[in-house]
ROBA-259388 format. One record per residue (C-alpha): x, y, z; residue in one letter; residue number from 1. Coordinates in pm, 1 decimal. Example, Ala and Ser with C-alpha at 12.3 -4.5 7.8 and 13.67 -1.06 7.14 Angstrom:
BEGIN
          x          y          z   code   pos
     1230.0     -450.0      780.0      A     1
     1367.0     -106.0      714.0      S     2
END
This chain:
BEGIN
          x          y          z   code   pos
      -15.0       28.3      -22.1      M     1
      174.7      330.7     -115.8      N     2
      158.9      589.4      124.4      S     3
     -127.3      847.5      -27.7      V     4
     -329.5      536.3       36.3      C     5
     -248.9      462.8      388.4      A     6
     -323.2      853.3      434.8      K     7
     -633.5      806.5      296.6      F     8
     -752.2      514.3      490.7      F     9
     -600.2      701.6      824.3      L    10
     -848.4      965.9      720.1      T    11
    -1143.2      754.6      724.4      V    12
    -1096.4      553.1     1001.1      S    13
    -1022.9      860.8     1198.5      V    14
    -1410.9      981.3     1056.4      I    15
    -1585.5      652.9     1123.4      V    16
    -1406.1      694.3     1483.9      S    17
    -1518.3     1085.5     1536.7      L    18
    -1869.2     1022.1     1381.6      A    19
    -1934.0      713.4     1649.5      G    20
    -1814.1      951.6     1884.9      S    21
    -2055.4     1160.6     1815.6      A    22
    -2356.7      943.9     1794.5      R    23
    -2268.2      856.5     2185.2      S    24
    -2382.0     1179.5     2273.7      Q    25
    -2648.3     1323.9     2181.8      E    26
    -2685.4     1700.8     2044.9      A    27
    -2910.2     1934.8     2224.8      Q    28
    -3284.4     1951.9     2116.6      D    29
    -3259.6     2347.2     2070.0      P    30
    -3617.2     2396.9     2194.6      R    31
    -3539.5     2241.2     2465.8      V    32
    -3279.2     2454.8     2503.9      V    33
    -3429.6     2790.4     2456.0      E    34
    -3712.9     2649.7     2663.3      A    35
    -3494.1     2582.7     2987.3      A    36
    -3337.0     2957.6     2884.6      R    37
    -3629.2     3100.4     2948.0      K    38
    -3731.6     2921.0     3292.1      E    39
    -3371.8     3056.1     3360.3      G    40
    -3331.3     2799.9     3667.4      E    41
    -3292.6     2410.9     3813.5      I    42
    -3364.8     2320.4     4166.4      V    43
    -3198.6     1985.8     4183.6      W    44
    -3239.5     1784.5     4494.0      Y    45
    -2971.1     1501.9     4582.9      T    46
    -2817.8     1231.2     4817.7      T    47
    -2482.6     1266.9     4658.9      M    48
    -2207.4     1485.1     4890.0      S    49
    -2220.5     1807.2     4919.7      S    50
    -1902.0     1905.2     4768.1      D    51
    -1942.9     1631.2     4442.9      Q    52
    -2292.2     1723.2     4393.4      S    53
    -2145.5     2087.8     4361.5      N    54
    -1903.7     2032.9     4131.1      A    55
    -2140.2     1806.9     3934.3      F    56
    -2370.2     2120.4     3913.7      M    57
    -2054.7     2353.0     3815.3      E    58
    -1975.0     2081.4     3554.1      R    59
    -2332.8     2136.0     3377.2      F    60
    -2343.6     2497.6     3412.2      Q    61
    -2004.8     2540.6     3222.2      R    62
    -2288.9     2429.2     2897.3      K    63
    -2558.8     2605.7     3053.7      F    64
    -2509.1     2918.9     3209.6      P    65
    -2819.1     3086.9     3160.6      F    66
    -2920.4     2887.6     3417.5      L    67
    -2929.4     2928.3     3769.3      K    68
    -2902.1     2659.7     4030.7      S    69
    -3024.6     2511.1     4351.7      S    70
    -2867.2     2206.0     4511.7      V    71
    -3031.2     2100.2     4810.0      V    72
    -2854.3     1797.2     4947.6      R    73
    -3045.8     1573.5     5218.5      I    74
    -2968.8     1195.7     5290.0      G    75
    -3176.4      882.4     5153.8      G    76
    -3458.5      844.9     5373.1      S    77
    -3480.3     1224.7     5453.5      A    78
    -3459.1     1335.7     5102.3      L    79
    -3778.1     1100.6     5052.3      L    80
    -3962.2     1266.5     5401.7      N    81
    -3914.9     1615.2     5269.3      R    82
    -4044.1     1543.6     4880.1      I    83
    -4358.4     1431.4     5057.7      L    84
    -4397.1     1689.2     5301.9      A    85
    -4373.4     1955.1     5061.3      E    86
    -4598.5     1725.9     4775.2      A    87
    -4863.3     1725.3     5079.4      K    88
    -4847.1     2086.4     5156.2      A    89
    -4921.2     2196.8     4773.8      G    90
    -4541.4     2280.1     4712.7      K    91
    -4337.7     2104.1     4447.9      H    92
    -3959.0     2281.2     4454.1      Y    93
    -3784.1     2050.2     4291.4      A    94
    -3753.9     1965.1     3925.4      D    95
    -3468.7     1714.1     3908.2      V    96
    -3416.9     1413.9     4213.3      V    97
    -3147.6     1196.1     4264.5      H    98
    -3136.8      919.8     4457.1      G    99
    -3122.3      567.9     4632.3      T   100
    -3399.7      319.9     4440.8      G   101
    -3553.6      287.0     4748.5      E   102
    -3713.9      638.0     4756.4      I   103
    -3849.3      562.0     4360.9      V   104
    -4175.6      386.7     4421.6      L   105
    -4315.1      618.4     4655.7      P   106
    -4318.6      943.3     4432.8      L   107
    -4417.9      686.0     4112.4      M   108
    -4745.2      567.1     4327.4      N   109
    -4755.0      955.4     4432.8      L   110
    -4790.2     1052.5     4076.8      G   111
    -4454.4     1272.4     4189.5      L   112
    -4234.7     1152.3     3920.5      L   113
    -4283.8     1227.5     3547.2      A   114
    -4151.6      980.8     3252.9      P   115
    -3858.0     1108.0     3054.3      Y   116
    -3684.1      909.2     2814.1      V   117
    -3367.1     1101.4     2749.6      S   118
    -3153.3      995.0     2430.6      P   119
    -2864.5      952.8     2643.3      E   120
    -3085.2      623.9     2781.7      S   121
    -2996.3      410.4     2494.7      K   122
    -2610.6      384.1     2593.0      M   123
    -2758.3      250.2     2979.8      F   124
    -2824.4     -158.2     2966.1      P   125
    -3154.3     -224.7     2986.2      D   126
    -3128.3     -359.9     3388.4      D   127
    -3016.6        9.1     3453.5      L   128
    -3312.9      188.0     3357.2      K   129
    -3709.2      195.0     3371.9      D   130
    -3854.3      146.0     3023.2      K   131
    -4070.5      429.7     3051.2      K   132
    -3811.0      644.3     3164.2      G   133
    -3926.8      695.0     3484.6      F   134
    -3562.1      629.5     3620.4      W   135
    -3214.9      585.2     3511.5      T   136
    -2940.5      489.3     3687.1      S   137
    -2646.8      745.2     3772.5      V   138
    -2409.8      510.9     3923.6      Y   139
    -2464.6      169.7     4060.2      V   140
    -2316.8       30.7     4419.6      N   141
    -2206.0     -342.6     4417.9      S   142
    -2190.4     -551.1     4680.5      V   143
    -1913.5     -805.9     4704.1      V   144
    -1644.4     -946.5     4964.9      L   145
    -1427.3     -811.4     5088.0      G   146
    -1097.1     -917.0     5299.6      Y   147
     -756.7     -831.6     5460.5      N   148
     -478.8     -969.7     5246.4      V   149
     -243.4     -971.6     5515.1      N   150
     -504.3    -1160.3     5768.8      L   151
     -602.7    -1384.6     5495.4      T   152
     -261.8    -1508.7     5351.1      K   153
     -265.6    -1867.8     5322.8      G   154
     -601.2    -1908.7     5331.0      Q   155
     -830.5    -1980.3     5026.6      A   156
    -1040.2    -1646.2     4988.1      I   157
    -1423.6    -1716.9     5026.9      P   158
    -1542.3    -1704.5     4601.0      R   159
    -1885.1    -1828.4     4667.9      S   160
    -2180.8    -1721.9     4930.1      Y   161
    -2156.9    -2093.8     5044.6      A   162
    -1777.4    -2103.5     5121.3      E   163
    -1858.7    -1784.7     5375.2      L   164
    -2019.7    -2049.6     5579.9      L   165
    -1733.4    -2272.3     5613.8      Q   166
    -1614.3    -2290.8     5963.8      P   167
    -1310.8    -2127.2     5978.0      K   168
    -1449.3    -1807.5     5886.8      W   169
    -1704.7    -1816.1     6263.5      K   170
    -1621.3    -1609.0     6540.7      G   171
    -1615.7    -1242.1     6454.6      R   172
    -1443.3    -1271.7     6097.5      K   173
    -1675.3    -1102.1     5902.2      I   174
    -1821.2     -768.1     5945.2      S   175
    -2213.3     -704.5     5762.7      V   176
    -2356.6     -404.0     5794.3      D   177
    -2675.5     -344.6     6018.3      D   178
    -2869.3     -176.9     5764.5      T   179
    -2846.3     -380.1     5400.5      Y   180
    -3179.5     -511.6     5387.2      A   181
    -3117.4     -426.6     4975.6      T   182
    -2839.3     -671.5     5017.8      F   183
    -3128.4     -931.9     5148.4      L   184
    -3346.8     -836.5     4873.9      Q   185
    -3150.5     -887.1     4573.3      G   186
    -3090.3    -1245.6     4759.7      L   187
    -3515.0    -1274.5     4787.6      I   188
    -3517.1    -1217.4     4407.1      S   189
    -3266.8    -1425.0     4274.1      V   190
    -3322.4    -1732.8     4499.4      W   191
    -3692.2    -1666.5     4658.5      G   192
    -3763.9    -1572.3     5026.9      K   193
    -3731.0    -1904.9     5202.3      D   194
    -3347.0    -1991.8     5062.2      K   195
    -3231.1    -1671.6     5105.2      A   196
    -3370.2    -1578.2     5480.0      V   197
    -3215.0    -1968.8     5549.5      E   198
    -2842.2    -1865.3     5409.9      Y   199
    -2889.5    -1541.0     5653.1      L   200
    -2965.4    -1712.1     5931.6      K   201
    -2647.4    -1930.4     5846.6      K   202
    -2431.3    -1627.8     5822.5      L   203
    -2583.4    -1459.0     6122.5      A   204
    -2489.1    -1811.7     6296.0      D   205
    -2129.6    -1760.7     6193.9      Q   206
    -2106.1    -1446.9     6482.4      D   207
    -2034.6    -1141.9     6241.7      P   208
    -1911.6     -783.3     6342.9      V   209
    -2274.7     -604.9     6279.4      V   210
    -2138.8     -231.0     6196.2      V   211
    -2340.7       19.8     6065.6      R   212
    -2145.3      204.3     5715.4      G   213
    -1940.1       40.8     5489.6      T   214
    -1669.4      321.1     5496.2      T   215
    -1627.9      249.7     5876.4      V   216
    -1616.7      -99.0     5807.5      R   217
    -1389.8     -116.1     5543.0      V   218
    -1116.7       88.8     5740.9      Q   219
    -1134.4     -189.2     6031.7      L   220
    -1105.5     -458.9     5797.0      A   221
     -781.6     -268.6     5620.2      A   222
     -676.4     -237.4     5991.1      A   223
     -680.9     -578.0     6095.4      G   224
    -1021.7     -612.6     6355.7      E   225
    -1134.7     -863.6     6110.7      F   226
    -1027.8    -1049.4     5776.0      P   227
    -1364.0    -1037.4     5549.2      L   228
    -1609.8     -775.4     5516.5      V   229
    -1919.9     -775.4     5301.3      I   230
    -1943.4     -414.3     5150.2      G   231
    -1921.5     -192.5     4833.6      Y   232
    -1688.2     -184.3     4553.8      A   233
    -1576.8      106.4     4475.1      N   234
    -1530.8      164.0     4850.9      I   235
    -1279.5     -120.6     4922.2      I   236
    -1122.5      -72.5     4604.1      Q   237
    -1044.7      336.1     4681.4      N   238
     -901.7      223.9     5049.4      L   239
     -689.7      -49.4     4785.4      A   240
     -571.7      209.7     4571.7      E   241
     -428.0      377.3     4880.0      K   242
     -197.1      135.2     4946.5      G   243
     -438.9      -25.4     5243.9      A   244
     -400.6     -439.8     5277.7      P   245
     -741.5     -487.8     5114.7      I   246
     -874.7     -658.7     4818.3      D   247
    -1209.8     -797.6     4691.5      W   248
    -1399.8    -1070.8     4490.3      V   249
    -1765.8    -1092.3     4394.3      A   250
    -1973.2    -1320.8     4506.4      L   251
    -2217.5    -1475.4     4266.6      E   252
    -2463.4    -1293.5     4190.6      P   253
    -2309.0     -982.4     4316.3      A   254
    -2617.4     -750.5     4450.9      V   255
    -2643.0     -426.9     4270.4      V   256
    -2828.8     -147.4     4411.8      S   257
    -2879.1      213.9     4212.4      V   258
    -2868.3      593.4     4260.1      N   259
    -3077.2      704.5     4005.9      T   260
    -3199.8     1070.0     3834.5      V   261
    -3580.9     1161.7     3813.6      M   262
    -3770.2     1450.3     3678.4      V   263
    -4020.6     1594.3     3899.6      A   264
    -4373.9     1555.9     3742.4      A   265
    -4491.7     1947.3     3933.3      K   266
    -4178.4     2096.1     3906.8      G   267
    -4128.8     2476.5     3781.0      A   268
    -3830.2     2423.5     3519.2      H   269
    -3911.1     2100.9     3370.5      P   270
    -3686.5     2175.2     3032.9      N   271
    -3432.4     2276.8     3253.2      A   272
    -3495.9     1930.1     3418.8      A   273
    -3454.4     1716.4     3086.7      R   274
    -3111.7     1893.0     2996.7      L   275
    -2982.1     1807.6     3364.0      F   276
    -3118.0     1478.1     3285.8      V   277
    -2960.8     1453.2     2971.4      D   278
    -2599.9     1576.8     3107.2      F   279
    -2648.1     1332.7     3393.2      T   280
    -2614.4     1076.6     3112.4      L   281
    -2415.2     1200.2     2885.6      S   282
    -2039.2     1045.0     2858.7      K   283
    -1889.9     1389.9     3000.8      E   284
    -2170.6     1332.7     3265.9      G   285
    -2098.2      976.6     3390.1      Q   286
    -1729.6     1069.3     3307.5      E   287
    -1764.1     1320.1     3613.9      K   288
    -1822.9     1058.5     3816.8      L   289
    -1469.0      907.6     3821.0      W   290
    -1336.8     1208.1     4020.5      D   291
    -1582.4     1084.2     4308.5      F   292
    -1510.2      776.4     4286.6      Q   293
    -1822.1      631.7     4198.0      R   294
    -1912.6      331.6     3953.6      I   295
    -2060.7      486.7     3605.9      P   296
    -2376.6      328.2     3456.0      S   297
    -2299.9      442.4     3147.2      R   298
    -2173.6      141.2     2903.7      R   299
    -1925.4      318.6     2702.6      D   300
    -1786.7      479.2     3022.9      V   301
    -1540.5      185.8     3200.9      E   302
    -1519.8      179.9     3561.3      P   303
    -1172.8      284.3     3743.8      K   304
    -1066.6        9.8     3736.9      P   305
    -1287.5     -165.6     3491.1      A   306
    -1357.0     -498.6     3752.1      K   307
    -1556.5     -265.4     3990.3      L   308
    -1844.5     -342.8     3733.3      F   309
    -1716.0     -602.5     3433.1      R   310
    -1666.2     -951.5     3454.4      G   311
    -1875.0    -1111.6     3732.8      Y   312
    -2236.9    -1196.8     3738.3      K   313
    -2468.9     -919.5     3889.9      R   314
    -2793.0     -855.8     3970.7      Y   315
    -2993.3     -522.2     4000.9      V   316
    -3220.2     -460.8     4257.1      V   317
    -3491.0     -245.4     4088.1      H   318
    -3697.3       47.7     4260.4      P   319
    -4002.1     -177.7     4214.9      E   320
    -3844.1     -450.7     4397.1      E   321
    -3897.9     -218.5     4716.5      Y   322
    -4263.3     -260.9     4771.9      K   323
    -4229.1     -473.8     5059.3      N   324
    -3892.9     -271.8     5162.2      L   325
    -4020.3     -205.8     5516.8      D   326
    -4083.4     -577.4     5561.8      E   327
    -3754.8     -700.6     5479.9      V   328
    -3550.5     -454.2     5652.2      A   329
    -3749.4     -556.7     5920.6      R   330
    -3665.5     -881.9     5874.0      L   331
    -3300.6     -818.6     5789.4      Y   332
    -3261.5     -626.4     6168.5      A   333
    -3401.3     -926.5     6280.2      Q   334
    -3139.9    -1164.9     6134.7      I   335
    -2838.2    -1020.4     6288.7      F   336
    -2994.0     -883.0     6600.0      K   337
    -2999.2     -534.2     6542.3      T   338
    -3316.6     -406.0     6682.3      R   339
END
């Protein structure tokens, strides 16, 4: 092949590559942009930490500087209670809501969410979005098994849920969270209620260390308080990358919870809300999650490292599965005697 042909094919390859990239991130509808410009404001209710949510909003406003922003950051259940209290009082301040899967169903049932299928949603796997557009996963939390590499040296790490019940892991050698109702819900969905409950009872018989908070428990595991910890993959990975003697494996299927984005049905700025959803789901918005050590949901945005959400079987707990959440939470608490 002569140099002229080589240059031609190189040029064609670059054009094709750029075209594919352009298709993966949709251009904004100019009518929506203009309507949002007239609205002039966006109100975002979120469970993300203040530093993260402010940084995320700042990136959004670089694209749409004509929108004045209000960011309301509240924890999961408190966020739901605030929205419900405001709705009861006839107030509807939020335009967009970011929150855990548990808050979706109550909002849907009361007609407080508007369906919106973002053009970006086609880049999301089917198990990470609602077909009607009521919610799409922004980022995920995968429940995996962390282990202290020093305390488990020379031992076979459990590679299945069954192996976690081996006698050698009995006696305060495993840490579980006291509020992981989603973990139980996922196992119920996969195995059925009887098998899931039976398994967790056997796990409780292992005399685990029951403590609230994944970050705290992972830090304790890294410090040598116990060799095994059931927790979120990204938190374990983040500490491992900082040099802590900890690593993790996925017990299959790994139970995955979602943090979702939703459009409020009665918000005052519906077009600004759509722009914000589009940005949240865009490649640019999803890549911003790397800065927060989150696991992006978008198919063409790899987690860092990729193994955080690649290479193992998963089960995503959909928001609709939380219809018996209170019952599941009570059952989980009873099993681990946290109440």
